[in-house]
LODREN-139354 format. One record per atom (N, C-alpha, C, O): atom name; y, x negated, z; residue number from 1; residue in three letters. Coordinates in pm, whole numbers, plus 50000, padded with zeros to 5 digits. Example, Ala and Ser with C-alpha at 12.3 -4.5 7.8 and 13.67 -1.06 7.14 Angstrom:
% residues 2
  atomo      Y      X      Z  num  residuo
      N  49431  48681  50780    1      Ala
     CA  49550  48770  50780    1      Ala
      C  49670  48680  50780    1      Ala
      O  49668  48576  50846    1      Ala
      N  49775  48715  50708    2      Ser
     CA  49894  48633  50714    2      Ser
      C  50003  48710  50787    2      Ser
      O  50114  48659  50804    2      Ser
//
This chain:
% residues 100
  atomo      Y      X      Z  num  residuo
      N  66227  51389  74562    1      Met
     CA  66244  51219  74650    1      Met
      C  66130  51154  74553    1      Met
      O  66015  51181  74521    1      Met
      N  66253  51027  74517    2      Glu
     CA  66172  50868  74430    2      Glu
      C  66089  50804  74504    2      Glu
      O  66105  50780  74624    2      Glu
      N  66000  50776  74439    3      Ser
     CA  65908  50675  74447    3      Ser
      C  65972  50564  74500    3      Ser
      O  66070  50538  74430    3      Ser
      N  65953  50450  74636    4      Glu
     CA  65935  50360  74610    4      Glu
      C  65956  50247  74513    4      Glu
      O  65857  50178  74490    4      Glu
      N  66053  50221  74460    5      Gln
     CA  66076  50100  74386    5      Gln
      C  66076  49992  74409    5      Gln
      O  66163  49962  74491    5      Gln
      N  65965  49843  74343    6      Tyr
     CA  65982  49702  74354    6      Tyr
      C  66044  49659  74241    6      Tyr
      O  66118  49703  74153    6      Tyr
      N  65973  49530  74281    7      Ala
     CA  66026  49429  74190    7      Ala
      C  65969  49345  74190    7      Ala
      O  65938  49302  74301    7      Ala
      N  65910  49256  74041    8      Ser
     CA  65792  49122  74138    8      Ser
      C  65825  49137  74013    8      Ser
      O  65871  49212  73928    8      Ser
      N  65738  48917  74065    9      Gly
     CA  65759  48844  73955    9      Gly
      C  65654  48763  73981    9      Gly
      O  65617  48745  74097    9      Gly
      N  65591  48700  73869   10      Asp
     CA  65465  48607  73873   10      Asp
      C  65498  48473  73814   10      Asp
      O  65489  48453  73693   10      Asp
      N  65551  48347  73929   11      Trp
     CA  65566  48228  73863   11      Trp
      C  65452  48087  73846   11      Trp
      O  65353  48065  73915   11      Trp
      N  65483  48041  73779   12      Leu
     CA  65401  47910  73767   12      Leu
      C  65491  47834  73795   12      Leu
      O  65603  47842  73745   12      Leu
      N  65452  47742  73885   13      Val
     CA  65583  47615  73957   13      Val
      C  65564  47463  73916   13      Val
      O  65460  47409  73952   13      Val
      N  65635  47409  73861   14      Lys
     CA  65624  47315  73761   14      Lys
      C  65544  47211  73910   14      Lys
      O  65584  47221  74026   14      Lys
      N  65452  47135  73873   15      Gln
     CA  65343  47048  73950   15      Gln
      C  65496  46968  73992   15      Gln
      O  65593  46925  73929   15      Gln
      N  65452  46979  74150   16      Gly
     CA  65523  46848  74199   16      Gly
      C  65718  46971  74307   16      Gly
      O  65804  46955  74393   16      Gly
      N  65677  47051  74228   17      Ser
     CA  65813  47125  74321   17      Ser
      C  65797  47258  74336   17      Ser
      O  65869  47345  74287   17      Ser
      N  65696  47273  74409   18      Glu
     CA  65650  47387  74473   18      Glu
      C  65744  47406  74664   18      Glu
      O  65780  47517  74705   18      Glu
      N  65758  47304  74730   19      Glu
     CA  65755  47332  74819   19      Glu
      C  65943  47327  74771   19      Glu
      O  66014  47334  74872   19      Glu
      N  65993  47321  74686   20      Glu
     CA  66139  47293  74656   20      Glu
      C  66189  47432  74589   20      Glu
      O  66308  47460  74581   20      Glu
      N  66074  47528  74537   21      Phe
     CA  66007  47609  74480   21      Phe
      C  66066  47739  74615   21      Phe
      O  66178  47791  74619   21      Phe
      N  65982  47758  74687   22      Ile
     CA  65946  47835  74810   22      Ile
      C  66054  47873  74892   22      Ile
      O  66063  47978  74956   22      Ile
      N  66194  47718  74881   23      Ala
     CA  66339  47683  74975   23      Ala
      C  66426  47802  74917   23      Ala
      O  66481  47898  74971   23      Ala
      N  66415  47741  74730   24      Lys
     CA  66474  47787  74669   24      Lys
      C  66452  47963  74646   24      Lys
      O  66538  48036  74596   24      Lys
      N  66386  47985  74669   25      Trp
     CA  66341  48144  74622   25      Trp
      C  66344  48214  74817   25      Trp
      O  66339  48337  74822   25      Trp
      N  66351  48155  74931   26      Arg
     CA  66401  48171  75028   26      Arg
      C  66581  48220  75034   26      Arg
      O  66644  48313  75084   26      Arg
      N  66606  48126  74973   27      Asp
     CA  66778  48140  74973   27      Asp
      C  66784  48183  74891   27      Asp
      O  66675  48231  74922   27      Asp
      N  66808  48232  74776   28      Trp
     CA  66828  48317  74699   28      Trp
      C  66759  48492  74776   28      Trp
      O  66814  48597  74809   28      Trp
      N  66619  48443  74777   29      Leu
     CA  66607  48645  74818   29      Leu
      C  66704  48711  74945   29      Leu
      O  66751  48825  74941   29      Leu
      N  66720  48636  75030   30      Ser
     CA  66818  48604  75151   30      Ser
      C  66917  48672  75130   30      Ser
      O  66948  48784  75171   30      Ser
      N  67006  48548  75014   31      Arg
     CA  67131  48577  75022   31      Arg
      C  67196  48713  74896   31      Arg
      O  67285  48795  74916   31      Arg
      N  67115  48694  74775   32      Ser
     CA  67115  48783  74705   32      Ser
      C  67140  48931  74768   32      Ser
      O  67234  49006  74743   32      Ser
      N  66979  48962  74898   33      Ser
     CA  66960  49133  74878   33      Ser
      C  67071  49155  74996   33      Ser
      O  67131  49262  75007   33      Ser
      N  67096  49023  75101   34      Ser
     CA  67231  49088  75271   34      Ser
      C  67294  49147  75234   34      Ser
      O  67387  49108  75163   34      Ser
      N  67271  49278  75268   35      Gly
     CA  67391  49359  75239   35      Gly
      C  67387  49540  75116   35      Gly
      O  67449  49646  75098   35      Gly
      N  67268  49462  75067   36      Val
     CA  67272  49506  74989   36      Val
      C  67210  49677  74970   36      Val
      O  67092  49661  75003   36      Val
      N  67223  49811  74940   37      Ala
     CA  67231  49896  74978   37      Ala
      C  67065  49913  74979   37      Ala
      O  67016  49856  74882   37      Ala
      N  66983  49965  75048   38      Gly
     CA  66899  50039  74920   38      Gly
      C  66702  49919  74908   38      Gly
      O  66587  49959  74890   38      Gly
      N  66758  49776  74929   39      Phe
     CA  66681  49691  74993   39      Phe
      C  66622  49708  75120   39      Phe
      O  66692  49750  75212   39      Phe
      N  66457  49670  75143   40      Gly
     CA  66351  49647  75220   40      Gly
      C  66334  49555  75261   40      Gly
      O  66360  49496  75366   40      Gly
      N  66251  49525  75109   41      Ser
     CA  66215  49357  75189   41      Ser
      C  66132  49259  75108   41      Ser
      O  66045  49313  75040   41      Ser
      N  66140  49140  75101   42      Ala
     CA  66060  49133  75024   42      Ala
      C  66003  48986  75018   42      Ala
      O  66087  48914  75072   42      Ala
      N  65901  48917  74976   43      Arg
     CA  65759  48830  74997   43      Arg
      C  65765  48730  74849   43      Arg
      O  65791  48732  74728   43      Arg
      N  65731  48669  74933   44      Leu
     CA  65649  48558  74815   44      Leu
      C  65515  48481  74855   44      Leu
      O  65510  48393  74941   44      Leu
      N  65367  48548  74748   45      Leu
     CA  65279  48495  74799   45      Leu
      C  65234  48403  74697   45      Leu
      O  65250  48435  74579   45      Leu
      N  65162  48261  74736   46      Arg
     CA  65162  48165  74672   46      Arg
      C  64941  48177  74705   46      Arg
      O  64866  48168  74802   46      Arg
      N  64927  48203  74543   47      Ser
     CA  64779  48140  74546   47      Ser
      C  64716  48103  74593   47      Ser
      O  64764  47996  74631   47      Ser
      N  64580  48116  74644   48      Asn
     CA  64503  47953  74768   48      Asn
      C  64396  47932  74609   48      Asn
      O  64344  47820  74607   48      Asn
      N  64378  47975  74550   49      Asp
     CA  64332  47888  74382   49      Asp
      C  64316  47851  74249   49      Asp
      O  64246  47811  74156   49      Asp
      N  64475  47907  74317   50      Glu
     CA  64581  47780  74180   50      Glu
      C  64711  47857  74267   50      Glu
      O  64771  47964  74270   50      Glu
      N  64709  47664  74365   51      Pro
     CA  64868  47671  74450   51      Pro
      C  65010  47633  74359   51      Pro
      O  65115  47665  74413   51      Pro
      N  65018  47570  74232   52      Arg
     CA  65109  47620  74173   52      Arg
      C  65165  47765  74080   52      Arg
      O  65247  47770  73988   52      Arg
      N  65062  47904  74162   53      Arg
     CA  65063  47994  74129   53      Arg
      C  65142  48118  74203   53      Arg
      O  65053  48200  74225   53      Arg
      N  65275  48174  74254   54      Phe
     CA  65403  48265  74366   54      Phe
      C  65369  48313  74250   54      Phe
      O  65374  48270  74135   54      Phe
      N  65309  48471  74331   55      Thr
     CA  65414  48646  74293   55      Thr
      C  65426  48663  74435   55      Thr
      O  65368  48629  74538   55      Thr
      N  65583  48768  74377   56      Ser
     CA  65681  48817  74414   56      Ser
      C  65699  48908  74462   56      Ser
      O  65582  48928  74494   56      Ser
      N  65772  49024  74514   57      Phe
     CA  65765  49125  74497   57      Phe
      C  65922  49177  74640   57      Phe
      O  65951  49136  74752   57      Phe
      N  65968  49262  74566   58      Ser
     CA  66040  49318  74641   58      Ser
      C  66084  49448  74609   58      Ser
      O  66127  49496  74504   58      Ser
      N  66057  49517  74772   59      Ala
     CA  66061  49677  74803   59      Ala
      C  66216  49790  74793   59      Ala
      O  66229  49852  74899   59      Ala
      N  66278  49809  74733   60      Trp
     CA  66376  49911  74683   60      Trp
      C  66346  50067  74750   60      Trp
      O  66238  50114  74785   60      Trp
      N  66509  50138  74754   61      Asp
     CA  66445  50253  74822   61      Asp
      C  66508  50339  74650   61      Asp
      O  66568  50447  74653   61      Asp
      N  66483  50278  74544   62      Asp
     CA  66525  50333  74404   62      Asp
      C  66596  50259  74283   62      Asp
      O  66683  50172  74290   62      Asp
      N  66550  50302  74198   63      Ala
     CA  66554  50271  74121   63      Ala
      C  66718  50205  74108   63      Ala
      O  66743  50084  74105   63      Ala
      N  66803  50295  74103   64      Ala
     CA  66946  50227  74069   64      Ala
      C  66942  50079  74195   64      Ala
      O  66933  49963  74154   64      Ala
      N  66951  50110  74336   65      Ala
     CA  66996  50025  74431   65      Ala
      C  66889  49831  74337   65      Ala
      O  66937  49719  74317   65      Ala
      N  66772  49876  74315   66      Arg
     CA  66707  49758  74260   66      Arg
      C  66806  49716  74112   66      Arg
      O  66845  49600  74108   66      Arg
      N  66834  49783  74027   67      Asp
     CA  66869  49752  73904   67      Asp
      C  67053  49706  73903   67      Asp
      O  67116  49665  73805   67      Asp
      N  67104  49729  74036   68      Ala
     CA  67230  49669  74106   68      Ala
      C  67212  49616  74164   68      Ala
      O  67308  49602  74240   68      Ala
      N  67115  49548  74197   69      Trp
     CA  67042  49388  74259   69      Trp
      C  67050  49270  74129   69      Trp
      O  67106  49160  74136   69      Trp
      N  67004  49307  74054   70      Lys
     CA  67007  49293  73912   70      Lys
      C  67100  49208  73871   70      Lys
      O  67118  49086  73866   70      Lys
      N  67145  49293  73848   71      Gln
     CA  67326  49297  73725   71      Gln
      C  67374  49205  73885   71      Gln
      O  67378  49280  73983   71      Gln
      N  67393  49124  73901   72      Ser
     CA  67536  49097  74053   72      Ser
      C  67474  48932  73998   72      Ser
      O  67362  48890  73971   72      Ser
      N  67591  48880  73999   73      Thr
     CA  67608  48702  74042   73      Thr
      C  67499  48647  74123   73      Thr
      O  67425  48555  74088   73      Thr
      N  67495  48702  74220   74      Asp
     CA  67395  48597  74343   74      Asp
      C  67210  48633  74273   74      Asp
      O  67101  48576  74279   74      Asp
      N  67263  48749  74215   75      Phe
     CA  67011  48754  74144   75      Phe
      C  67048  48649  74000   75      Phe
      O  66961  48597  73931   75      Phe
      N  67166  48639  73981   76      Ala
     CA  67172  48557  73797   76      Ala
      C  67106  48420  73874   76      Ala
      O  66989  48390  73896   76      Ala
      N  67239  48346  73907   77      Glu
     CA  67230  48273  73978   77      Glu
      C  67131  48215  74052   77      Glu
      O  67110  48094  74045   77      Glu
      N  67054  48305  74138   78      Gly
     CA  66976  48240  74203   78      Gly
      C  66843  48228  74179   78      Gly
      O  66755  48163  74235   78      Gly
      N  66843  48364  74012   79      Phe
     CA  66662  48345  73924   79      Phe
      C  66694  48236  73872   79      Phe
      O  66609  48156  73912   79      Phe
      N  66775  48179  73800   80      Ala
     CA  66793  48086  73719   80      Ala
      C  66766  47995  73824   80      Ala
      O  66645  48015  73822   80      Ala
      N  66779  47918  73906   81      Thr
     CA  66757  47815  73967   81      Thr
      C  66611  47799  73964   81      Thr
      O  66555  47697  73924   81      Thr
      N  66525  47953  74031   82      Cys
     CA  66452  47896  74041   82      Cys
      C  66355  47927  73933   82      Cys
      O  66234  47913  73948   82      Cys
      N  66437  47989  73776   83      Arg
     CA  66324  47991  73701   83      Arg
      C  66319  47814  73664   83      Arg
      O  66205  47770  73644   83      Arg
      N  66423  47725  73656   84      Gly
     CA  66437  47569  73605   84      Gly
      C  66356  47521  73677   84      Gly
      O  66346  47398  73689   84      Gly
      N  66268  47617  73750   85      Leu
     CA  66101  47520  73888   85      Leu
      C  66018  47588  73762   85      Leu
      O  66125  47620  73711   85      Leu
      N  65979  47608  73724   86      Cys
     CA  65908  47660  73659   86      Cys
      C  65847  47706  73511   86      Cys
      O  65894  47762  73412   86      Cys
      N  65725  47657  73545   87      Asp
     CA  65702  47637  73374   87      Asp
      C  65620  47742  73355   87      Asp
      O  65515  47689  73317   87      Asp
      N  65598  47904  73361   88      Glu
     CA  65606  48044  73374   88      Glu
      C  65662  48091  73344   88      Glu
      O  65750  48015  73304   88      Glu
      N  65709  48270  73308   89      Phe
     CA  65748  48356  73419   89      Phe
      C  65809  48454  73379   89      Phe
      O  65914  48483  73322   89      Phe
      N  65669  48525  73448   90      Arg
     CA  65658  48675  73407   90      Arg
      C  65726  48834  73502   90      Arg
      O  65673  48885  73600   90      Arg
      N  65812  48865  73454   91      Gly
     CA  65901  49003  73561   91      Gly
      C  65808  49078  73511   91      Gly
      O  65726  49056  73422   91      Gly
      N  65836  49202  73602   92      Gly
     CA  65928  49341  73622   92      Gly
      C  65901  49479  73730   92      Gly
      O  65838  49473  73836   92      Gly
      N  65932  49538  73702   93      Asp
     CA  66002  49670  73796   93      Asp
      C  65906  49759  73756   93      Asp
      O  65890  49795  73639   93      Asp
      N  65811  49814  73894   94      Phe
     CA  65754  49911  73884   94      Phe
      C  65791  49994  73969   94      Phe
      O  65910  49990  74001   94      Phe
      N  65662  50143  74063   95      Thr
     CA  65720  50232  74070   95      Thr
      C  65579  50312  74160   95      Thr
      O  65482  50351  74096   95      Thr
      N  65585  50326  74305   96      Glu
     CA  65430  50334  74351   96      Glu
      C  65362  50440  74355   96      Glu
      O  65372  50524  74444   96      Glu
      N  65298  50445  74272   97      Val
     CA  65184  50544  74250   97      Val
      C  65115  50574  74427   97      Val
      O  65183  50643  74503   97      Val
      N  65029  50537  74458   98      Val
     CA  64931  50549  74586   98      Val
      C  64972  50428  74733   98      Val
      O  65008  50311  74742   98      Val
      N  64942  50532  74822   99      Gln
     CA  64953  50360  74929   99      Gln
      C  64890  50484  75042   99      Gln
      O  64923  50592  75091   99      Gln
      N  64757  50369  75046  100      Val
     CA  64723  50387  75165  100      Val
      C  64712  50332  75262  100      Val
      O  64674  50391  75363  100      Val
//
């Protein structure tokens, strides 16, 4: 059995765009993951020390489901909208190796 898969992003939002980013991210993930086989959940975390910095992650049953989501039109459109509100973005895909 394959380990659970994740997609993650580190977002540095433009000053003054934080609330808009939160709303757009919520809409994007709700819309793009709705009904997608293999989707588990998605979370957006905000730094207490640097309120413009956010970390997001979504959990997937397998890499194929995650990769199919990332190739969808809904993903591309939502990502572009959120990325446009940011000064920096770094993303990646991850495999769970330990759960406590």
